[in-house]
Gaussian input, Z-matrix of N, CA and C with variables (Angstrom, degrees):
# hf/3-21g

backbone

0 1
 N
 C     1     B1
 C     2     B2     1     A1
 N     3     B3     2     A2     1     D1
 C     4     B4     3     A3     2     D2
 C     5     B5     4     A4     3     D3
 N     6     B6     5     A5     4     D4
 C     7     B7     6     A6     5     D5
 C     8     B8     7     A7     6     D6
 N     9     B9     8     A8     7     D7
 C    10    B10     9     A9     8     D8
 C    11    B11    10    A10     9     D9
 N    12    B12    11    A11    10    D10
 C    13    B13    12    A12    11    D11
 C    14    B14    13    A13    12    D12
 N    15    B15    14    A14    13    D13
 C    16    B16    15    A15    14    D14
 C    17    B17    16    A16    15    D15
 N    18    B18    17    A17    16    D16
 C    19    B19    18    A18    17    D17
 C    20    B20    19    A19    18    D18
 N    21    B21    20    A20    19    D19
 C    22    B22    21    A21    20    D20
 C    23    B23    22    A22    21    D21
 N    24    B24    23    A23    22    D22
 C    25    B25    24    A24    23    D23
 C    26    B26    25    A25    24    D24
 N    27    B27    26    A26    25    D25
 C    28    B28    27    A27    26    D26
 C    29    B29    28    A28    27    D27
 N    30    B30    29    A29    28    D28
 C    31    B31    30    A30    29    D29
 C    32    B32    31    A31    30    D30
 N    33    B33    32    A32    31    D31
 C    34    B34    33    A33    32    D32
 C    35    B35    34    A34    33    D33
 N    36    B36    35    A35    34    D34
 C    37    B37    36    A36    35    D35
 C    38    B38    37    A37    36    D36
 N    39    B39    38    A38    37    D37
 C    40    B40    39    A39    38    D38
 C    41    B41    40    A40    39    D39
 N    42    B42    41    A41    40    D40
 C    43    B43    42    A42    41    D41
 C    44    B44    43    A43    42    D42
 N    45    B45    44    A44    43    D43
 C    46    B46    45    A45    44    D44
 C    47    B47    46    A46    45    D45
 N    48    B48    47    A47    46    D46
 C    49    B49    48    A48    47    D47
 C    50    B50    49    A49    48    D48
 N    51    B51    50    A50    49    D49
 C    52    B52    51    A51    50    D50
 C    53    B53    52    A52    51    D51
 N    54    B54    53    A53    52    D52
 C    55    B55    54    A54    53    D53
 C    56    B56    55    A55    54    D54
 N    57    B57    56    A56    55    D55
 C    58    B58    57    A57    56    D56
 C    59    B59    58    A58    57    D57
 N    60    B60    59    A59    58    D58
 C    61    B61    60    A60    59    D59
 C    62    B62    61    A61    60    D60
 N    63    B63    62    A62    61    D61
 C    64    B64    63    A63    62    D62
 C    65    B65    64    A64    63    D63
 N    66    B66    65    A65    64    D64
 C    67    B67    66    A66    65    D65
 C    68    B68    67    A67    66    D66
 N    69    B69    68    A68    67    D67
 C    70    B70    69    A69    68    D68
 C    71    B71    70    A70    69    D69
 N    72    B72    71    A71    70    D70
 C    73    B73    72    A72    71    D71
 C    74    B74    73    A73    72    D72
 N    75    B75    74    A74    73    D73
 C    76    B76    75    A75    74    D74
 C    77    B77    76    A76    75    D75
 N    78    B78    77    A77    76    D76
 C    79    B79    78    A78    77    D77
 C    80    B80    79    A79    78    D78
 N    81    B81    80    A80    79    D79
 C    82    B82    81    A81    80    D80
 C    83    B83    82    A82    81    D81
 N    84    B84    83    A83    82    D82
 C    85    B85    84    A84    83    D83
 C    86    B86    85    A85    84    D84
 N    87    B87    86    A86    85    D85
 C    88    B88    87    A87    86    D86
 C    89    B89    88    A88    87    D87
 N    90    B90    89    A89    88    D88
 C    91    B91    90    A90    89    D89
 C    92    B92    91    A91    90    D90
 N    93    B93    92    A92    91    D91
 C    94    B94    93    A93    92    D92
 C    95    B95    94    A94    93    D93
 N    96    B96    95    A95    94    D94
 C    97    B97    96    A96    95    D95
 C    98    B98    97    A97    96    D96
 N    99    B99    98    A98    97    D97
 C   100   B100    99    A99    98    D98
 C   101   B101   100   A100    99    D99
 N   102   B102   101   A101   100   D100
 C   103   B103   102   A102   101   D101
 C   104   B104   103   A103   102   D102
 N   105   B105   104   A104   103   D103
 C   106   B106   105   A105   104   D104
 C   107   B107   106   A106   105   D105
 N   108   B108   107   A107   106   D106
 C   109   B109   108   A108   107   D107
 C   110   B110   109   A109   108   D108
 N   111   B111   110   A110   109   D109
 C   112   B112   111   A111   110   D110
 C   113   B113   112   A112   111   D111
 N   114   B114   113   A113   112   D112
 C   115   B115   114   A114   113   D113
 C   116   B116   115   A115   114   D114
 N   117   B117   116   A116   115   D115
 C   118   B118   117   A117   116   D116
 C   119   B119   118   A118   117   D117
 N   120   B120   119   A119   118   D118
 C   121   B121   120   A120   119   D119
 C   122   B122   121   A121   120   D120
 N   123   B123   122   A122   121   D121
 C   124   B124   123   A123   122   D122
 C   125   B125   124   A124   123   D123
 N   126   B126   125   A125   124   D124
 C   127   B127   126   A126   125   D125
 C   128   B128   127   A127   126   D126
 N   129   B129   128   A128   127   D127
 C   130   B130   129   A129   128   D128
 C   131   B131   130   A130   129   D129
 N   132   B132   131   A131   130   D130
 C   133   B133   132   A132   131   D131
 C   134   B134   133   A133   132   D132
 N   135   B135   134   A134   133   D133
 C   136   B136   135   A135   134   D134
 C   137   B137   136   A136   135   D135
 N   138   B138   137   A137   136   D136
 C   139   B139   138   A138   137   D137
 C   140   B140   139   A139   138   D138
 N   141   B141   140   A140   139   D139
 C   142   B142   141   A141   140   D140
 C   143   B143   142   A142   141   D141
 N   144   B144   143   A143   142   D142
 C   145   B145   144   A144   143   D143
 C   146   B146   145   A145   144   D144
 N   147   B147   146   A146   145   D145
 C   148   B148   147   A147   146   D146
 C   149   B149   148   A148   147   D147
 N   150   B150   149   A149   148   D148
 C   151   B151   150   A150   149   D149
 C   152   B152   151   A151   150   D150
 N   153   B153   152   A152   151   D151
 C   154   B154   153   A153   152   D152
 C   155   B155   154   A154   153   D153
 N   156   B156   155   A155   154   D154
 C   157   B157   156   A156   155   D155
 C   158   B158   157   A157   156   D156
 N   159   B159   158   A158   157   D157
 C   160   B160   159   A159   158   D158
 C   161   B161   160   A160   159   D159
 N   162   B162   161   A161   160   D160
 C   163   B163   162   A162   161   D161
 C   164   B164   163   A163   162   D162
 N   165   B165   164   A164   163   D163
 C   166   B166   165   A165   164   D164
 C   167   B167   166   A166   165   D165
 N   168   B168   167   A167   166   D166
 C   169   B169   168   A168   167   D167
 C   170   B170   169   A169   168   D168
 N   171   B171   170   A170   169   D169
 C   172   B172   171   A171   170   D170
 C   173   B173   172   A172   171   D171
 N   174   B174   173   A173   172   D172
 C   175   B175   174   A174   173   D173
 C   176   B176   175   A175   174   D174
 N   177   B177   176   A176   175   D175
 C   178   B178   177   A177   176   D176
 C   179   B179   178   A178   177   D177
 N   180   B180   179   A179   178   D178
 C   181   B181   180   A180   179   D179
 C   182   B182   181   A181   180   D180
 N   183   B183   182   A182   181   D181
 C   184   B184   183   A183   182   D182
 C   185   B185   184   A184   183   D183
 N   186   B186   185   A185   184   D184
 C   187   B187   186   A186   185   D185
 C   188   B188   187   A187   186   D186
 N   189   B189   188   A188   187   D187
 C   190   B190   189   A189   188   D188
 C   191   B191   190   A190   189   D189
 N   192   B192   191   A191   190   D190
 C   193   B193   192   A192   191   D191
 C   194   B194   193   A193   192   D192
 N   195   B195   194   A194   193   D193
 C   196   B196   195   A195   194   D194
 C   197   B197   196   A196   195   D195
 N   198   B198   197   A197   196   D196
 C   199   B199   198   A198   197   D197
 C   200   B200   199   A199   198   D198
 N   201   B201   200   A200   199   D199
 C   202   B202   201   A201   200   D200
 C   203   B203   202   A202   201   D201
 N   204   B204   203   A203   202   D202
 C   205   B205   204   A204   203   D203
 C   206   B206   205   A205   204   D204
 N   207   B207   206   A206   205   D205
 C   208   B208   207   A207   206   D206
 C   209   B209   208   A208   207   D207
 N   210   B210   209   A209   208   D208
 C   211   B211   210   A210   209   D209
 C   212   B212   211   A211   210   D210
 N   213   B213   212   A212   211   D211
 C   214   B214   213   A213   212   D212
 C   215   B215   214   A214   213   D213
 N   216   B216   215   A215   214   D214
 C   217   B217   216   A216   215   D215
 C   218   B218   217   A217   216   D216
 N   219   B219   218   A218   217   D217
 C   220   B220   219   A219   218   D218
 C   221   B221   220   A220   219   D219
 N   222   B222   221   A221   220   D220
 C   223   B223   222   A222   221   D221
 C   224   B224   223   A223   222   D222
 N   225   B225   224   A224   223   D223
 C   226   B226   225   A225   224   D224
 C   227   B227   226   A226   225   D225
 N   228   B228   227   A227   226   D226
 C   229   B229   228   A228   227   D227
 C   230   B230   229   A229   228   D228
 N   231   B231   230   A230   229   D229
 C   232   B232   231   A231   230   D230
 C   233   B233   232   A232   231   D231
 N   234   B234   233   A233   232   D232
 C   235   B235   234   A234   233   D233
 C   236   B236   235   A235   234   D234
 N   237   B237   236   A236   235   D235
 C   238   B238   237   A237   236   D236
 C   239   B239   238   A238   237   D237
 N   240   B240   239   A239   238   D238
 C   241   B241   240   A240   239   D239
 C   242   B242   241   A241   240   D240
 N   243   B243   242   A242   241   D241
 C   244   B244   243   A243   242   D242
 C   245   B245   244   A244   243   D243
 N   246   B246   245   A245   244   D244
 C   247   B247   246   A246   245   D245
 C   248   B248   247   A247   246   D246
 N   249   B249   248   A248   247   D247
 C   250   B250   249   A249   248   D248
 C   251   B251   250   A250   249   D249
 N   252   B252   251   A251   250   D250
 C   253   B253   252   A252   251   D251
 C   254   B254   253   A253   252   D252
 N   255   B255   254   A254   253   D253
 C   256   B256   255   A255   254   D254
 C   257   B257   256   A256   255   D255
 N   258   B258   257   A257   256   D256
 C   259   B259   258   A258   257   D257
 C   260   B260   259   A259   258   D258
 N   261   B261   260   A260   259   D259
 C   262   B262   261   A261   260   D260
 C   263   B263   262   A262   261   D261
 N   264   B264   263   A263   262   D262
 C   265   B265   264   A264   263   D263
 C   266   B266   265   A265   264   D264
 N   267   B267   266   A266   265   D265
 C   268   B268   267   A267   266   D266
 C   269   B269   268   A268   267   D267
 N   270   B270   269   A269   268   D268
 C   271   B271   270   A270   269   D269
 C   272   B272   271   A271   270   D270
 N   273   B273   272   A272   271   D271
 C   274   B274   273   A273   272   D272
 C   275   B275   274   A274   273   D273
 N   276   B276   275   A275   274   D274
 C   277   B277   276   A276   275   D275
 C   278   B278   277   A277   276   D276
 N   279   B279   278   A278   277   D277
 C   280   B280   279   A279   278   D278
 C   281   B281   280   A280   279   D279
 N   282   B282   281   A281   280   D280
 C   283   B283   282   A282   281   D281
 C   284   B284   283   A283   282   D282

   B1=1.4527
   B2=1.5326
   B3=1.3141
   B4=1.4647
   B5=1.5296
   B6=1.3134
   B7=1.4620
   B8=1.5199
   B9=1.3154
   B10=1.4624
   B11=1.5162
   B12=1.3069
   B13=1.4705
   B14=1.5217
   B15=1.3083
   B16=1.4559
   B17=1.5162
   B18=1.3170
   B19=1.4646
   B20=1.5180
   B21=1.3257
   B22=1.4616
   B23=1.5192
   B24=1.3405
   B25=1.4627
   B26=1.5287
   B27=1.3229
   B28=1.4618
   B29=1.5177
   B30=1.3130
   B31=1.4672
   B32=1.5255
   B33=1.3368
   B34=1.4655
   B35=1.5238
   B36=1.3198
   B37=1.4651
   B38=1.5327
   B39=1.3257
   B40=1.4696
   B41=1.5297
   B42=1.3073
   B43=1.4651
   B44=1.5299
   B45=1.3143
   B46=1.4715
   B47=1.5229
   B48=1.3211
   B49=1.4610
   B50=1.5258
   B51=1.3093
   B52=1.4613
   B53=1.5158
   B54=1.3435
   B55=1.4701
   B56=1.5229
   B57=1.3416
   B58=1.4654
   B59=1.5319
   B60=1.3287
   B61=1.4668
   B62=1.5286
   B63=1.3212
   B64=1.4607
   B65=1.5289
   B66=1.3260
   B67=1.4672
   B68=1.5265
   B69=1.3198
   B70=1.4704
   B71=1.5242
   B72=1.3153
   B73=1.4679
   B74=1.5220
   B75=1.3426
   B76=1.4642
   B77=1.5354
   B78=1.3194
   B79=1.4716
   B80=1.5213
   B81=1.3201
   B82=1.4663
   B83=1.5292
   B84=1.3213
   B85=1.4681
   B86=1.5307
   B87=1.3197
   B88=1.4673
   B89=1.5269
   B90=1.3130
   B91=1.4660
   B92=1.5248
   B93=1.3230
   B94=1.4565
   B95=1.5149
   B96=1.3156
   B97=1.4626
   B98=1.5161
   B99=1.3206
   B100=1.4672
   B101=1.5184
   B102=1.3263
   B103=1.4612
   B104=1.5258
   B105=1.3172
   B106=1.4610
   B107=1.5231
   B108=1.3317
   B109=1.4646
   B110=1.5227
   B111=1.3277
   B112=1.4591
   B113=1.5165
   B114=1.3366
   B115=1.4636
   B116=1.5314
   B117=1.3154
   B118=1.4607
   B119=1.5183
   B120=1.2787
   B121=1.4624
   B122=1.5312
   B123=1.3092
   B124=1.4593
   B125=1.5274
   B126=1.3054
   B127=1.4665
   B128=1.5235
   B129=1.3171
   B130=1.4594
   B131=1.5223
   B132=1.3100
   B133=1.4633
   B134=1.5232
   B135=1.3149
   B136=1.4588
   B137=1.5181
   B138=1.3189
   B139=1.4563
   B140=1.5103
   B141=1.3285
   B142=1.4583
   B143=1.5232
   B144=1.3077
   B145=1.4623
   B146=1.5225
   B147=1.3112
   B148=1.4572
   B149=1.5267
   B150=1.3307
   B151=1.4648
   B152=1.5325
   B153=1.3255
   B154=1.4696
   B155=1.5277
   B156=1.3127
   B157=1.4597
   B158=1.5217
   B159=1.3372
   B160=1.4613
   B161=1.5234
   B162=1.3276
   B163=1.4667
   B164=1.5270
   B165=1.3404
   B166=1.4613
   B167=1.5251
   B168=1.3129
   B169=1.4667
   B170=1.5191
   B171=1.3264
   B172=1.4596
   B173=1.5203
   B174=1.3119
   B175=1.4644
   B176=1.5210
   B177=1.3380
   B178=1.4638
   B179=1.5259
   B180=1.3294
   B181=1.4655
   B182=1.5270
   B183=1.3270
   B184=1.4582
   B185=1.5302
   B186=1.3270
   B187=1.4697
   B188=1.5247
   B189=1.3191
   B190=1.4698
   B191=1.5212
   B192=1.3194
   B193=1.4581
   B194=1.5298
   B195=1.3233
   B196=1.4659
   B197=1.5219
   B198=1.3161
   B199=1.4608
   B200=1.5199
   B201=1.3234
   B202=1.4659
   B203=1.5273
   B204=1.3220
   B205=1.4563
   B206=1.5294
   B207=1.3311
   B208=1.4626
   B209=1.5405
   B210=1.3286
   B211=1.4701
   B212=1.5286
   B213=1.3338
   B214=1.4595
   B215=1.5343
   B216=1.3260
   B217=1.4651
   B218=1.5255
   B219=1.3098
   B220=1.4654
   B221=1.5298
   B222=1.3315
   B223=1.4675
   B224=1.5285
   B225=1.3265
   B226=1.4654
   B227=1.5218
   B228=1.3231
   B229=1.4581
   B230=1.5274
   B231=1.3155
   B232=1.4667
   B233=1.5267
   B234=1.3285
   B235=1.4649
   B236=1.5349
   B237=1.3261
   B238=1.4689
   B239=1.5229
   B240=1.3202
   B241=1.4717
   B242=1.5179
   B243=1.2956
   B244=1.4540
   B245=1.5197
   B246=1.3261
   B247=1.4632
   B248=1.5210
   B249=1.3499
   B250=1.4595
   B251=1.5218
   B252=1.3171
   B253=1.4546
   B254=1.5161
   B255=1.3426
   B256=1.4498
   B257=1.5173
   B258=1.2988
   B259=1.4523
   B260=1.5181
   B261=1.3179
   B262=1.4582
   B263=1.5172
   B264=1.3262
   B265=1.4513
   B266=1.5135
   B267=1.3200
   B268=1.4592
   B269=1.5296
   B270=1.3142
   B271=1.4675
   B272=1.5215
   B273=1.3202
   B274=1.4566
   B275=1.5278
   B276=1.3253
   B277=1.4625
   B278=1.5182
   B279=1.3030
   B280=1.4685
   B281=1.5196
   B282=1.3251
   B283=1.4728
   B284=1.5062
   A1=109.93
   A2=117.77
   A3=120.72
   A4=110.97
   A5=114.94
   A6=120.91
   A7=109.97
   A8=115.01
   A9=122.01
   A10=109.66
   A11=114.83
   A12=124.34
   A13=103.43
   A14=118.01
   A15=122.03
   A16=108.90
   A17=116.60
   A18=122.32
   A19=109.60
   A20=114.90
   A21=122.70
   A22=106.00
   A23=117.07
   A24=120.43
   A25=111.78
   A26=114.54
   A27=122.38
   A28=105.92
   A29=117.41
   A30=122.22
   A31=108.35
   A32=115.69
   A33=121.00
   A34=112.20
   A35=117.62
   A36=123.12
   A37=107.10
   A38=115.91
   A39=121.49
   A40=112.90
   A41=117.59
   A42=120.90
   A43=111.17
   A44=116.74
   A45=120.34
   A46=110.51
   A47=117.08
   A48=119.12
   A49=110.82
   A50=116.89
   A51=120.60
   A52=111.46
   A53=117.25
   A54=120.58
   A55=109.94
   A56=116.39
   A57=120.17
   A58=109.90
   A59=116.61
   A60=121.23
   A61=111.54
   A62=116.67
   A63=120.90
   A64=111.09
   A65=117.60
   A66=121.98
   A67=112.78
   A68=117.46
   A69=120.90
   A70=112.23
   A71=117.69
   A72=120.49
   A73=112.32
   A74=117.91
   A75=119.38
   A76=113.02
   A77=118.28
   A78=120.81
   A79=110.43
   A80=116.34
   A81=120.68
   A82=110.09
   A83=117.18
   A84=120.93
   A85=111.13
   A86=117.04
   A87=121.71
   A88=111.40
   A89=116.21
   A90=121.51
   A91=112.47
   A92=116.15
   A93=120.56
   A94=115.37
   A95=117.47
   A96=120.48
   A97=111.87
   A98=115.84
   A99=121.93
   A100=107.54
   A101=116.49
   A102=120.17
   A103=110.76
   A104=115.19
   A105=122.82
   A106=109.30
   A107=115.90
   A108=121.66
   A109=107.85
   A110=114.95
   A111=119.43
   A112=109.05
   A113=114.71
   A114=122.44
   A115=113.23
   A116=116.77
   A117=120.53
   A118=112.38
   A119=114.39
   A120=122.37
   A121=109.42
   A122=117.17
   A123=121.36
   A124=110.14
   A125=115.53
   A126=123.06
   A127=106.44
   A128=117.57
   A129=122.76
   A130=108.57
   A131=116.91
   A132=120.68
   A133=112.28
   A134=117.86
   A135=122.14
   A136=109.22
   A137=116.61
   A138=121.93
   A139=113.51
   A140=114.45
   A141=122.06
   A142=110.53
   A143=115.33
   A144=120.39
   A145=110.72
   A146=116.02
   A147=123.74
   A148=106.22
   A149=118.25
   A150=120.24
   A151=115.85
   A152=118.13
   A153=119.66
   A154=107.37
   A155=115.97
   A156=122.10
   A157=108.49
   A158=115.13
   A159=120.84
   A160=109.09
   A161=115.49
   A162=121.29
   A163=107.15
   A164=114.78
   A165=120.78
   A166=108.02
   A167=116.57
   A168=122.10
   A169=109.05
   A170=115.79
   A171=123.23
   A172=108.59
   A173=116.99
   A174=121.61
   A175=112.93
   A176=117.16
   A177=120.57
   A178=109.83
   A179=115.64
   A180=120.98
   A181=109.07
   A182=115.95
   A183=120.50
   A184=111.91
   A185=117.34
   A186=120.77
   A187=110.66
   A188=116.60
   A189=120.34
   A190=110.77
   A191=116.51
   A192=120.21
   A193=111.11
   A194=116.95
   A195=120.40
   A196=110.68
   A197=117.39
   A198=121.38
   A199=110.14
   A200=116.59
   A201=121.07
   A202=111.02
   A203=117.58
   A204=121.85
   A205=113.72
   A206=117.43
   A207=120.97
   A208=110.67
   A209=116.19
   A210=119.46
   A211=113.45
   A212=117.48
   A213=119.17
   A214=111.53
   A215=117.91
   A216=118.46
   A217=110.86
   A218=117.89
   A219=120.00
   A220=111.05
   A221=116.73
   A222=119.53
   A223=109.91
   A224=116.65
   A225=120.32
   A226=110.10
   A227=116.31
   A228=121.77
   A229=112.42
   A230=117.00
   A231=119.62
   A232=111.43
   A233=117.85
   A234=121.66
   A235=111.66
   A236=117.27
   A237=120.71
   A238=111.58
   A239=116.20
   A240=119.71
   A241=108.70
   A242=117.00
   A243=121.08
   A244=112.85
   A245=117.30
   A246=121.66
   A247=111.19
   A248=115.95
   A249=119.35
   A250=110.32
   A251=113.39
   A252=122.19
   A253=104.11
   A254=117.82
   A255=118.21
   A256=112.60
   A257=113.40
   A258=122.79
   A259=106.15
   A260=116.20
   A261=121.12
   A262=107.78
   A263=115.60
   A264=119.93
   A265=109.25
   A266=113.80
   A267=121.42
   A268=105.99
   A269=116.18
   A270=120.18
   A271=109.47
   A272=115.78
   A273=121.20
   A274=109.15
   A275=115.90
   A276=119.85
   A277=110.02
   A278=115.55
   A279=120.32
   A280=111.82
   A281=118.33
   A282=122.44
   A283=110.72
   D1=140.79
   D2=175.48
   D3=-61.53
   D4=158.98
   D5=-179.68
   D6=-139.20
   D7=152.86
   D8=176.70
   D9=-110.77
   D10=135.71
   D11=174.69
   D12=-100.82
   D13=117.76
   D14=-173.61
   D15=-122.17
   D16=120.47
   D17=179.90
   D18=-119.67
   D19=136.95
   D20=174.08
   D21=-120.54
   D22=122.66
   D23=-167.72
   D24=-135.34
   D25=139.33
   D26=164.84
   D27=-114.95
   D28=117.56
   D29=-179.09
   D30=-83.50
   D31=130.04
   D32=179.20
   D33=-111.65
   D34=-13.80
   D35=177.81
   D36=-141.80
   D37=97.63
   D38=-174.83
   D39=-59.16
   D40=-40.97
   D41=-177.19
   D42=-64.69
   D43=-50.58
   D44=179.94
   D45=-65.35
   D46=-40.08
   D47=-179.52
   D48=-67.49
   D49=-30.86
   D50=174.79
   D51=-61.17
   D52=-37.67
   D53=176.22
   D54=-65.14
   D55=-40.25
   D56=176.17
   D57=-58.52
   D58=-52.07
   D59=-175.42
   D60=-60.53
   D61=-37.85
   D62=-179.52
   D63=-62.86
   D64=-35.48
   D65=-179.08
   D66=-91.26
   D67=-32.37
   D68=-174.37
   D69=-68.06
   D70=-43.02
   D71=-178.60
   D72=-55.03
   D73=-53.05
   D74=178.03
   D75=-63.53
   D76=-35.66
   D77=178.72
   D78=-64.17
   D79=-43.19
   D80=179.20
   D81=-64.98
   D82=-45.02
   D83=178.84
   D84=-62.51
   D85=-39.97
   D86=179.80
   D87=-59.21
   D88=-29.76
   D89=-178.29
   D90=-98.64
   D91=16.01
   D92=173.91
   D93=89.82
   D94=3.63
   D95=179.60
   D96=-76.71
   D97=140.20
   D98=176.65
   D99=-124.59
   D100=127.11
   D101=-179.63
   D102=-71.12
   D103=132.06
   D104=175.10
   D105=-102.11
   D106=-40.16
   D107=179.14
   D108=-144.83
   D109=140.01
   D110=179.64
   D111=-150.64
   D112=104.11
   D113=174.72
   D114=60.92
   D115=31.25
   D116=178.89
   D117=-86.37
   D118=-177.51
   D119=177.86
   D120=-62.13
   D121=141.22
   D122=-179.65
   D123=-147.55
   D124=164.69
   D125=174.96
   D126=-127.51
   D127=119.25
   D128=179.12
   D129=-86.50
   D130=116.95
   D131=-178.90
   D132=-102.94
   D133=-33.94
   D134=179.96
   D135=-146.94
   D136=160.81
   D137=173.51
   D138=77.86
   D139=-174.48
   D140=-177.72
   D141=-73.80
   D142=127.91
   D143=179.57
   D144=-74.75
   D145=130.97
   D146=173.21
   D147=-127.14
   D148=120.44
   D149=-172.80
   D150=-71.82
   D151=-13.23
   D152=178.28
   D153=-117.14
   D154=122.46
   D155=-178.36
   D156=-128.61
   D157=131.42
   D158=-175.53
   D159=-130.30
   D160=134.99
   D161=175.51
   D162=-129.67
   D163=128.00
   D164=175.92
   D165=-126.95
   D166=145.21
   D167=-179.84
   D168=-103.68
   D169=133.76
   D170=176.03
   D171=-122.35
   D172=164.92
   D173=178.98
   D174=-67.72
   D175=-25.78
   D176=-177.62
   D177=-162.04
   D178=166.29
   D179=173.73
   D180=-59.54
   D181=-42.28
   D182=-178.17
   D183=-62.63
   D184=-39.42
   D185=178.78
   D186=-65.56
   D187=-42.03
   D188=179.02
   D189=-65.81
   D190=-41.75
   D191=179.59
   D192=-67.45
   D193=-38.90
   D194=176.83
   D195=-62.20
   D196=-38.82
   D197=176.05
   D198=-59.99
   D199=-48.89
   D200=-178.51
   D201=-56.44
   D202=-42.65
   D203=-175.82
   D204=-85.82
   D205=-3.10
   D206=-177.84
   D207=-68.82
   D208=150.78
   D209=178.24
   D210=-57.76
   D211=-38.52
   D212=-177.74
   D213=-68.33
   D214=-40.30
   D215=177.59
   D216=-71.97
   D217=-37.73
   D218=178.55
   D219=-63.24
   D220=-34.92
   D221=174.69
   D222=-62.30
   D223=-45.35
   D224=177.44
   D225=-60.45
   D226=-45.80
   D227=-176.32
   D228=-61.58
   D229=-28.77
   D230=179.13
   D231=-59.77
   D232=-25.43
   D233=178.42
   D234=-83.21
   D235=-24.27
   D236=-179.26
   D237=-81.50
   D238=-30.83
   D239=178.69
   D240=-64.57
   D241=128.13
   D242=-177.48
   D243=83.84
   D244=-9.78
   D245=179.91
   D246=-113.92
   D247=2.36
   D248=-177.81
   D249=-162.93
   D250=160.05
   D251=168.10
   D252=-112.02
   D253=129.06
   D254=-172.09
   D255=-152.10
   D256=154.10
   D257=169.30
   D258=-122.95
   D259=141.06
   D260=179.27
   D261=-139.44
   D262=132.82
   D263=176.96
   D264=-141.56
   D265=159.08
   D266=175.65
   D267=-120.56
   D268=130.81
   D269=-179.79
   D270=-131.91
   D271=133.45
   D272=177.28
   D273=-72.83
   D274=138.71
   D275=178.55
   D276=-88.51
   D277=169.45
   D278=179.96
   D279=-96.90
   D280=13.04
   D281=179.89
   D282=-67.15

């Protein structure tokens, strides 16, 4: 079943987070992820507001999780740590 990688982010260091974004996009694409939404307009209805929201589609939960744990994504993530507050989850779709 396809899966969605959903990130909610507040950037606290634009320069460092820019390094993350430059590396993360290609890492996600390399692992089969396709961006559905990235930092677009949103309406916060409940919970903690995070101004940057990203959704990527993968072929499966396992593919998305493998991407997260891959060396190339972990290298990207090293720039986001300390440069953002974020939540990230993977959810299987009903397709």
